[in-house]
VOGU-3710 file (C-alpha; in Angstrom, 3 decimals, decimal comma):
1> msrdgekddp> -76,864/7,329/17,586  -78,718/8,573/20,596  -80,034/11,798/22,033  -81,278/10,246/25,289  -80,734/12,007/28,600  -79,346/15,181/27,114  -81,981/17,480/28,637  -81,044/16,490/32,178  -77,266/16,517/31,821  -75,555/19,886/32,369
11> miatvrevla> -72,278/18,520/30,942  -73,983/17,740/27,631  -75,596/21,191/27,565  -72,192/22,792/28,181  -70,513/20,793/25,409  -73,324/21,698/23,016  -72,947/25,421/23,866  -69,188/25,331/23,270  -69,618/23,474/19,972  -72,112/26,126/18,849
21> dhpvrlgvlf> -69,423/28,798/19,340  -66,960/27,027/17,027  -66,991/26,220/13,296  -68,404/22,724/13,848  -70,668/21,080/11,292  -71,221/17,938/13,364  -70,548/17,206/17,037  -70,933/13,827/18,745  -70,297/12,838/22,354  -68,922/9,297/22,490
31> gsrargtagt> -67,233/6,899/24,866  -68,218/6,279/28,466  -70,013/9,628/28,843  -72,311/8,808/25,918  -72,888/5,247/27,154  -73,711/6,440/30,658  -70,887/4,388/32,181  -68,545/7,255/33,082  -66,734/7,156/36,385  -65,188/9,970/38,377
41> hsdvdvavef> -61,991/9,849/36,293  -63,589/9,387/32,866  -62,658/11,823/30,143  -65,030/13,632/27,800  -64,737/12,346/24,221  -66,116/14,534/21,440  -65,937/13,741/17,727  -66,383/16,693/15,381  -66,543/17,474/11,718  -65,449/21,046/11,137
51> spsvedrfga> -67,195/23,311/8,659  -65,732/23,057/5,146  -64,511/26,670/5,406  -62,025/25,760/8,181  -58,531/25,684/6,670  -56,530/24,954/9,835  -58,443/22,019/11,292  -55,574/21,149/13,640  -55,627/24,647/15,143  -59,422/24,580/15,281
61> rlalgvalar> -59,301/21,246/17,111  -56,818/22,614/19,656  -58,900/25,760/20,211  -62,036/23,676/20,661  -60,286/21,376/23,129  -59,129/24,349/25,208  -62,605/25,903/25,168  -64,214/22,619/26,237  -61,656/22,098/29,009  -62,284/25,601/30,373
71> algtddvdvv> -66,064/25,320/30,175  -66,131/21,861/31,765  -63,455/22,620/34,355  -61,312/19,628/33,412  -58,323/18,831/31,229  -59,740/15,369/30,556  -61,198/16,279/27,169  -60,418/14,520/23,897  -61,498/16,101/20,615  -61,382/13,856/17,566
81> dlddvrpavg> -61,481/15,391/14,075  -63,630/13,061/11,960  -61,742/14,153/8,840  -58,447/12,954/10,331  -59,283/9,903/12,420  -58,732/6,192/12,020  -61,834/4,983/10,186  -62,670/2,356/12,829  -62,570/4,956/15,623  -64,658/7,458/13,677
91> ysaldegqll> -67,229/4,847/12,714  -67,562/3,648/16,304  -67,926/7,209/17,632  -70,688/7,980/15,149  -72,425/4,648/15,606  -72,492/4,629/19,411  -72,355/8,314/20,299  -74,851/11,049/21,101  -75,496/13,684/18,458  -75,024/17,138/19,987
101> vgdperiesl> -74,722/19,387/16,937  -75,590/18,773/13,306  -77,763/16,694/11,029  -78,446/12,991/11,733  -78,353/12,316/7,980  -74,770/13,594/7,899  -73,864/10,936/10,454  -75,159/8,169/8,205  -73,246/9,604/5,244  -70,004/9,786/7,243
111> krqldrerer> -70,501/6,259/8,590  -70,757/4,911/5,028  -67,621/6,850/4,037  -65,663/5,664/7,093  -66,789/2,086/6,539  -65,393/2,167/2,986  -62,121/3,718/4,238  -61,885/1,130/7,003  -61,888/-1,617/4,379  -59,149/0,058/2,304
121> ttpeerrerf> -56,710/1,341/4,933  -53,395/-0,523/5,113  -51,030/-0,637/8,113  -48,567/1,538/6,173  -51,220/4,203/5,624  -52,083/4,170/9,315  -48,394/4,637/10,208  -48,129/7,493/7,734  -51,149/9,244/9,293  -49,584/8,830/12,725
131> ddaldrleel> -46,259/10,246/11,495  -48,086/13,217/9,958  -49,797/13,906/13,285  -46,433/13,802/15,082  -44,975/16,237/12,547  -47,840/18,682/13,171  -47,274/18,441/16,927  -43,543/19,118/16,526  -44,342/22,255/14,528  -46,329/23,598/17,462
141> v> -43,728/22,857/20,120
//
């Protein structure tokens, strides 16, 4: 987990400001933007843990994605809900990303939790999670 370069990067400052306006307990920039390898067509990947009081995390994730896209001036934004992500993806995001909002100790706690889930998740459970996500999308359309 890194916080390097964040003072000089206006994109990181913008993401942090948007996260502060939403019910986010933890916000992490990950992927090529966090590694410093982003190209002109790279998206902005943000992993978040919403505050426990958020009941509609799917709606909160959509609202956050729209707010980030508007603030950054691009539709190439991916918001990952750490409470509803494949454990391997969540672990990697937390392990290699840049903390933007929240407590570093929370990251270590979530990494331990995701590591345990990663060991227990079966292919059937992964398919079921995917089907559930599709069902939620169909409800919106």
